[in-house]
N, C-alpha and C positions, 0 to 999 in steps of 0.2 A: 829627130834626125831627118835628113832628106837624102835621097839617092842622087847620084851624079847626073841623072837625066833631068833634074829639076822638078820632077813630079812630087807633089806633096803626099808622100807615103810615109807613114809612121809605124814603127814597131818597137817592141821592147828590146833593149840592148842585150838582155840576157846575162849581163855580168853580175856576178854575186861576189860578195866579199870573200877573198881567198880562192876564187875559182881559177883554174889554170887555163881554161879555154872558154870561148864564148859558146853559149848554147844556141844552136840555130833556131830561128823562129820564122814562121811563115808570115809574110807581111799581111796586114789587115787594111783594106782600102776603106776610107771614110765614106759614109753615105752621101749621096749628092745633095740631099736636103738635111741639114742638121736638125736634130730633134729638139723639142722644147726644153727649156732649162728647168722646168718644174716637174720633170718626170723622174721616176726611180731609175737607178742605174745598174748596169752589169759591168763589173771590172774584170779585165783579162790581162794577165802579165804578172811578172814577179814583183814589180814595185807598185801594184795597184791596190795595196791594203786599204787605202783610204778612199778608194773609188766607189764603194758600195758593195752590194751583195753579189756573191758569186753565182747566185741562181738566176737563170734567165726568166723565171716565172714572174710575171708582173704582179705587183701588189695591188690589191683591190680594196676599195672602201665603199661601203653602202651609205646612201644619203641619210642624214640625220645629224642633229646637233651633238658635238662632242666637247665643245668648250663650255665651261660652267656658265659663262655670261649668256651665250647663245641659248643654252638650255633654260636659263632663268627667264629670258625674253619669251621663249615659247610657252613656258608655264604661265607667265603673266597674261599672254594673249588668250590662252585656253581658258583660264579662270575668268577673265573679263567677258569672253563670249558666253560662257555658261551663266554668269551672273545676269548679263543682259537678256538672254533668252528666258531665264527663270522669271525675271522682273516683268517681261512682256506677257508671259503666261499668267502671272499673278494679276497683272492689270486687266487682262482679258476676263479672268474669273470674277474680278471685282467690278467690272463694267456694268453700269445700269443705264439702259437706253431711256430716252424720253418717252413719255406715254401719250398716246393719241386720245384726245377727248373732244366732245362736242361743246361748242361755245356759242353764245348769242351776241350778235353785233349790238353794241350799246350806242344810244343817241336819241335825241329828241326828234320831233317831227321834221320832215323835209319834203318840200314839194318842188320837184325840178321844174314844173311848168311856170312857177313864179319867177324863175331866173333865165330859162332858156327861151330864145326867140330865133327867128330866121332873118338873116341879113342877105341882101341881094347885091351881086357884083354889078357896078354901074359903069357905063361907058357910052359917051356920045361922040360926035364928030370933033369937038373942041376940048373936051374935058373928060376926066375919068381914069379908069384903070390903065396902067401901062405895063408892058411885059418886057423883060430884059434877059439877054443872054450874054454872059461874060466869058471871054475866052482867055485861058491862061496857058502859057508855055512852061511846063514844069521840068525841072531837072533835079536829079538826085545823084550825088557822088557817094559811092559805096566802096568799101575795102574788105578784103578777107586776108587773114594772116595764117601762114602755114610754117611749120618747123620740119626740116628734113632730118634724115637719120643721123646727121653729124651734129645736130643741135643748132644749126643756123636757121634764122628766121627770115622769111620772105613775105612781102606784102604785095598783094595784087589789087589794084584799084581800077575802077571803071565808072563811067557816068551814063546814066539812063535818062532819056528824054521822052516826054509824052505831052500830048495836048489834053487839056481838061476844060470842060464847059460847066458853068454854073448858071442855072436858069431860075428865075423867080418873077413874081408879079408884085407891083405896088398897087394894092387894091383900093378902090373907092367903094366902100360899103355903105349901104343905106338900109335902115330898118325903121319900123313904125311901132310905137307902143302907146296905147290909149289915144289913138288918132293923131299922134305927133310923130313926124318923121325926124330921124336922127341920122347923122352922117359922120364917118370917121375913115381915116386912112390906115391901112394895115398891110405890112409886108407878109407875103405868103412864105411858107417853108421853101427851102432851096432844093432844087433837084440837081445833083452832081453826076456827070457821066463823061465818058470819053468820046461821045458822039454829040451832034447838034441836038438841042432839046427845046428850042424856043417854041416850036409848034405844039409840043406836048403841054407846055405851060399854058399856052393860049387856049388849048382845048379844055384843060382841067378847070380853069378860071375864066371861062368864056362869059361875055356879058349876059346877065340874067341868071347866072348860076346862084343857087341858094346855099348858104352856109349857116351852120348852127353856131350861135354865139351866146354868151351869158351876159346879162345886164343886171345892174343893181335896181331892184324894184323901186327904191326910193329916189333913184337918179338914173333913169333909163339911158342917159347919154354916156354913162360910164359902162364900159363893156370889156369883155375878154374874148379873144379870138385865137384859135389854134392851140391854146392852153387854157382849159377851163378848170376851175376849182370851186366846189360847193361844200358847205359845212352844215351839219345838222345842228339843231338846237341842243342845249345841254340836257342830258337825261335826268329827269326828276328823281328817279330811283337811285341813280349813281351820280351825285353832284360832282362837277368838275370833269366829267368824261363826255366826249362827243367824237363823232366819226367824220372824217373828211374824204371827199371823192374827187378824183382828178381825171381829166381827159387831155391827152397830148396828141398832136397830129404831125405827120410827116408824109413826104411824097415818095412813092415807089413805082417801079415799072410793072405794068400789068400785062405786058406782051404786045407784040405787033406795033411797037412804037408808041404805045399809049401809056400815060402815067395816071395814077390814081391817088387820091388823098385818103390816107389810112389813119384811123383814130384808135388810140389805145387807152383803155379805162382801167383804173385801179383804185385802191383806197388805203388810207392810213386809219386803221380801225381801233376802236376800243371794244374789247370783248369781255364777257362775263362767263365764268365756268366754275364748275364744282369738282373738287378733287379730294378724295378721302373724306367726304362729308363736309368739307369747308369750302366756302365760296370765295372766289378771287375775281378781281377786275384788273385788266391789264391793257396798256396801249401797245399795239404791235404796228410798227411803222416799216414800210418797205416790204418788197417780196410778197405782196399779197396776191391772191388770185386775180387774173387779168383777162379781159376780153378785147377783141378787135372789131372794128367796123370798117369795111372797105367801101369807100365812097359815101359814107354816112356817119353821123354821130352815134356813139355807143353809150353816152353818159346816162340818158334816161333809162334805158334798158338795164344798165349795170346797177343803178340805184334800186330799181325794182327787184333785181335778183339778190343784191347784198345790202339792202336797206336795213335800218334799225329793226331789231326783232328777228332777223333771219338767222338761221343756224349754219355755222361753219365748223370745219374741223381744224383744230390747232394741236400743236405738240407742247406738252408740259414737262418741265424738269421734274422727274420723279422724286429726286432728293430735295428739291427746292421748288415746290409747286407755285410759288409766286412768279416764277420765270416761265414765259411762254413764247412761242414763235410759230410761224407757219410751217417750218421744217425743223427736224432734229439737227442741231449744229454739231453734234458729237459723232465720233467714229469709233467703232469697236476695235480695240487693239488686236483682237484675235484675227482680224482680217490680214494682219501683216506677219503672223507667226510663220507661215510657210516660207515667205520670202526671207524673213530674218534668219531662219535656220539654214537655208541654202547659202545665203551670204556668209554666215558664220563658218560653214564648211569650207568655202572658198578662201576666206581670210586665214583660217587655220592652216590649210594646205600651203598657201603662199608663205606664211610665216615659217612653216616646217622646212620648205625648200630653201628659203633665204637664209635661215640660220644653220643649215646643215652643210656638209661637204659630201657631195655625191659623185657618182661616176666611176669609171675604170681608167686607171692611168697606164701609159705605155712605158716600156723599159728604156733607160738611157744607157748607151754603150760607152765604156771607157777603155782605151787600149794603152797599156804601158803607163808611162809617167804623165802623159798629157791627157787631161780630162776634157770632155766635151760638155760645155755648159751653154745650152741654147745655141746661138750662132757664133760662139767663140771657141776656136780650136787652133791647134798649131802653136806658133810662137807668139800668141797674144794678138794676132791680127784678125779683124772682123771681115767677114766676106758675106756679101749679099747676092742673092740670085734673083733675077727678074727685074722688072721696072717698078718705079713708084706708082701706086694706084691713083688714078685721076678721079676727082670728084666732079660729077656732073649735076648741075642744078637746073631746075626748070620750074616754071610756074604751073601750078595745078589749080584749075578753076573748079570750084565746088558749087553745088546747087543752092546751098544755104549761104545767104549773104547778110552781113551785118549792115544795118542802115547807117548812112552817113548824113552829111549836111544836105539840105534841100534848098535850092535857089529858085525863087519864083519870079516870074515876070508877067505882067498883065498887058494885054492889048485890048483896047476898047472895041467891043463888037456888040453893042447894044442895039436892040430893035424895039421900037415902041409900037404897040398896036392901037394906041388911042391918043387922046389929046394930052395925057399926063395931068399933072396937078396944076390948077390955076387958082386965081384969087376969087373967082366968081362961083356962084351956085354952090356954096358950102364947101368949095375946094380949099386946099391949103395954099396960102399966099406966101410970097417971099421969093427972092431970086434964087434960082437953081433948085434942085431937088434936095431932099433930106439925106443925111448920111446913112449908109447901110449899118444895120445892127449886127 
């Protein structure tokens, strides 16, 4: 019912079956903000038998699964975590690391001096080594994607620009073997930087600079430069096994605007070792011990250090001794036990919360015949207070960026310090220079 003044005031009529007069009631004013529809209720009035409990004390429920399905899910999660941790502990107990043993490098005789010689960078007024600096305008478009609290996805894109320089030399190399001079053209390693680098290349490979190259003793005109590879003879005691040695070179900055030629030496070794009284021979390729030479070749010294007959340390599979490597490739599962148990506790707690019904509920008030269900009261009309909430979206720039496409353009900016290649004096003939590799 409503009063004559039009205010929405509701109270119980007080009429009962067979009553002679109305029972006076004090009007109960509705709260300004209707309570949520999922709350327990307190019913007041003669006709509020279906409105809920007469007690104003709120019902409370403590978190935890009460539905059989939720309880079953929690049990399954708990059992799975227990089984996983037990399996991890058992794997750690059964883990057997590889064993460290001494091994001997296998191979026949090798004499580096038979292969290595010195080549000189040549340049005169009209012919010889040339130096180049290529300039590139680089650009890269990148995007990052973010999702806001409403589940809407936004993409923020930007383009970065920078200048890059690539410097190298087209070398005219000359060397002499058994009194005969040989000549060849060879591209140097490339120096890449964001600053001008032509002068650094001209300094590293200045005319008269000596470089170590490898030649074929039977054909001294056949050569290797900046990537040298030598192989031992076959070991007589271990037929079919030999060791190879390599040297690769690259350019790096040495400070104060100077560049330096760095050589790195390694080997693909055949090794012989004894484990549990039985002898094994095994090829181990890659990841070998390595040495560096700044400004000079390291190959001769490396072969002297790790040549055939030298003793090295290798790792052997304890359960399969025929397998060996420079390092133990396996990992003890026990190293992850602590992390696994912490994660298990977090997962179980999350499952417990998600499958349970926790928290304390507030009472819902019902007066007379009209029930308050959420925002619905009175004669079935909905009333809302306040304004609709606006959603504000903005771009958020993060420091981590995902790489996108890269567009490159080149502008010729080459400078030659010499005559370049020509058809005379052993130089390379033909129109134009050779293509870059």
